N, C-alpha and C positions, 0 to 999 in steps of 0.2 A: 373345608378349610375352616379353622377357627381364626377369626380376625381379632385385631387389638381392640381395646375400648376406645371410646371417642376421646378420651383424655390423653392418649398417647401422642406425642410429638414425633415428627419424622425429620431427618436431616439427610440431604444428599449432597455429597462432596462434588463440587464442580470440576476440580482439576483431575489429573491423572493419578491414580493409585497403583503401586506395584501389587499385582494380584498374589504374589507368593507371601505376602505379609500374613502372619498368623494373628490370632485374636489379641495377643499382647501388643503387637505393633499397631494394630488397628485402634485398640483402645487408647494407646498412647497418643496416636494421631488425632483421635477425637478430643482428648483432654487438652492438647496444645493448640490445635487449630480452631476448634469449635468453642472452647473455653466451657465445656460442660463435662460434668463427671460421667465417666463411662457407664457407671452403675445406675444412672438416673431412670432407666426403664425406657428411654426413647429408642426409636428405631434409626439405624444409621445406614446409608448406602454409599458405596464407593464404586467408581468406574475405572475399568481397565484402560490400558494405553490404546488398544485397537479399538475400543468402544463397542465391542461385540459382546461384552459380559458385564455384569455388575455382582458385586458382593455385598450382601445386605444381612443385617442381624440386629438383634436387641441384646444388649449386655445388661444383665441385672446382678444385684448383689444377693438376691434371695436364692 
């Protein structure tokens, strides 16, 4: 597995996120809740309602 560089920041949403949201919905959530541009290169993680799975990803403009 290729890991991120040491300069990459990570954010984990503490609340419940609907797991059917697509990339557009999650990026809008990042921009409104975290107040960071979704294309900043940071890694974002979201927890489902049952707390048995997470959805994580890095959204980049490149």
